[in-house]
C-alpha positions as CSV (number, residue, x, y, z in Angstrom):
1,M,103.0,84.3,71.7
2,R,100.9,81.2,71.0
3,Y,103.7,78.9,72.4
4,T,104.1,81.1,75.5
5,I,100.3,80.7,76.2
6,I,100.5,76.9,75.6
7,A,103.6,76.6,77.9
8,F,101.9,78.7,80.6
9,L,98.7,76.4,80.4
10,I,100.8,73.3,80.6
11,L,102.7,74.7,83.6
12,L,99.4,75.7,85.3
13,I,98.0,72.2,84.8
14,M,101.2,70.6,86.3
15,V,101.1,72.9,89.3
16,K,97.4,72.2,89.9
17,S,98.0,68.4,89.5
18,S,100.9,68.5,92.0
19,A,98.8,70.5,94.5
20,Q,96.0,67.9,94.2
21,E,98.4,65.1,94.7
22,Q,99.9,66.7,97.8
23,E,96.3,67.2,99.2
24,K,95.5,63.5,98.5
25,K,98.6,62.5,100.4
26,K,97.5,64.6,103.4
27,L,94.1,63.0,103.3
28,D,95.7,59.5,103.2
29,K,97.4,60.2,106.5
30,R,96.0,59.4,110.0
31,E,97.3,60.1,113.4
32,Y,98.5,57.2,115.6
33,I,98.6,58.3,119.2
34,I,100.1,56.3,122.1
35,T,99.8,57.3,125.8
36,G,101.4,55.5,128.6
37,S,103.2,55.5,131.9
38,D,106.3,53.7,133.1
39,I,108.4,53.2,136.2
40,T,112.0,54.0,135.6
41,T,115.1,52.5,137.3
42,I,118.4,54.3,136.9
43,K,122.0,53.3,137.7
44,S,124.6,56.1,137.4
45,F,128.2,57.2,137.6
46,E,128.9,60.8,138.6
47,L,132.2,62.0,137.0
48,S,134.5,64.5,138.6
49,N,133.3,67.2,136.2
50,K,129.8,66.8,137.6
51,S,128.5,65.1,134.5
52,E,126.7,61.8,134.8
53,F,126.5,58.6,132.7
54,S,123.6,56.4,133.5
55,S,121.8,53.3,132.2
56,F,118.1,52.9,132.8
57,S,115.3,50.5,132.3
58,V,111.5,51.2,132.3
59,I,108.5,49.0,132.5
60,G,104.9,50.2,132.1
61,S,101.7,50.1,130.1
62,W,100.2,52.0,127.2
63,T,97.0,52.6,125.2
64,D,96.4,53.9,121.7
65,N,93.7,55.7,119.8
66,F,92.6,52.5,118.0
67,G,91.5,50.8,121.2
68,N,94.6,48.7,121.7
69,Y,96.7,48.4,124.9
70,G,99.6,46.5,126.3
71,K,102.8,46.5,128.2
72,S,106.1,48.2,127.4
73,K,109.7,48.0,128.5
74,C,112.8,50.0,127.5
75,M,116.5,50.0,128.1
76,G,119.0,52.7,127.3
77,I,121.6,55.3,128.3
78,I,121.5,58.8,129.6
79,N,124.4,61.2,129.2
80,K,123.9,64.3,131.5
81,N,126.3,67.2,131.6
82,L,126.0,70.8,132.8
83,K,124.3,71.9,129.5
84,N,121.9,69.1,128.5
85,V,120.6,65.6,128.8
86,E,120.8,63.1,126.0
87,L,118.9,59.8,126.0
88,Y,119.2,56.9,123.6
89,F,117.1,53.8,124.2
90,M,115.3,50.9,122.6
91,C,111.7,50.0,123.6
92,E,109.5,47.0,123.1
93,R,105.8,47.2,123.2
94,V,103.6,44.1,123.4
95,D,99.9,44.5,122.8
96,K,97.0,42.4,124.2
97,N,97.2,40.1,121.2
98,G,100.9,39.4,121.7
99,Y,102.1,41.5,118.7
100,K,105.4,43.3,119.3
101,V,106.8,46.6,118.1
102,W,110.4,47.8,118.7
103,S,111.4,51.4,118.5
104,L,114.7,53.3,118.7
105,N,114.2,56.5,120.7
106,K,116.3,59.6,121.0
107,R,116.0,62.8,123.1
108,K,118.2,65.8,123.8
109,S,117.0,68.5,126.1
110,G,118.1,71.0,128.6
111,I,116.4,69.3,131.6
112,Q,115.7,65.7,132.5
113,E,112.2,66.2,134.1
114,T,110.5,66.9,130.8
115,G,111.3,66.7,127.2
116,V,110.4,66.0,123.6
117,G,112.1,63.4,121.5
118,T,111.7,61.2,118.4
119,F,111.6,57.5,117.7
120,E,111.7,55.2,114.7
121,I,109.9,51.9,114.4
122,V,112.7,49.4,113.7
123,D,110.9,46.1,113.8
124,A,107.4,44.6,114.5
125,T,105.4,41.4,114.4
126,I,102.1,43.1,113.5
127,P,100.3,42.3,110.3
128,N,101.6,44.2,107.3
129,K,104.6,45.3,109.4
130,K,106.3,46.7,106.3
131,L,103.8,49.6,106.5
132,F,105.0,50.5,110.0
133,I,108.8,49.8,110.0
134,G,110.7,53.1,109.3
135,T,107.9,55.3,110.6
136,E,109.2,58.3,112.6
137,C,107.2,59.6,115.5
138,T,107.5,62.3,118.1
139,Y,106.9,61.9,121.8
140,A,106.7,64.2,124.9
141,V,107.4,63.0,128.4
142,K,107.1,64.3,132.0
143,Y,108.5,62.7,135.1
144,L,107.2,62.5,138.7
145,E,110.0,60.9,140.7
146,E,110.5,57.5,139.1
147,T,107.3,57.5,137.1
148,N,107.1,59.0,133.6
149,F,104.0,59.9,131.6
150,Y,104.3,60.2,127.9
151,R,102.3,60.8,124.7
152,S,103.5,60.0,121.2
153,K,102.2,60.8,117.8
154,C,102.9,59.2,114.4
155,D,101.5,60.0,111.0
156,I,100.4,56.7,109.4
157,S,98.7,55.7,106.2
158,E,95.0,54.8,106.0
159,E,96.1,51.3,105.2
160,L,98.1,51.0,108.4
161,A,95.3,52.6,110.4
162,S,92.9,49.9,109.2
163,V,95.4,47.3,110.5
164,F,95.5,49.0,113.9
165,E,91.7,49.2,114.0
166,K,91.5,45.4,113.5
167,M,94.2,44.9,116.1
168,G,92.2,47.0,118.6
169,L,89.1,44.9,118.0
170,E,90.9,41.5,118.5
171,K,90.7,39.4,121.6
């Protein structure tokens, strides 16, 4: 009976410790939010089965919740059939200080006029870029003719948030 109580207490301590560690990890996270607008240029082929294959490019501007801003451009492909739209594209963002971030973006949705997708940071020239590369983010987009409006959100560490805060204050 004594060993059962000791084992139970050890298990209880381990569970509590794990819960505290999970809570600390949550507190160590900050949101990184980017909003922007782009102009889209599309070139397409329409196939005999009414599906389309398109290439596109966008150019626009963005701001983030750390006071930074800049220009962006993307290039990619759209595969549109009767059931859904799939987009796969690479974007380059350049901030006011000349720092660059590249992301690989994906989206699959039922309509092209709006949608939710994901992207991953694949490279960057920002300070401490190792903290950002590999980060996965979510974005939502709406279109009005050739203009798109988007908002993205990434969970980042406090350490990376301090890098973005310094970048927002530069220049």
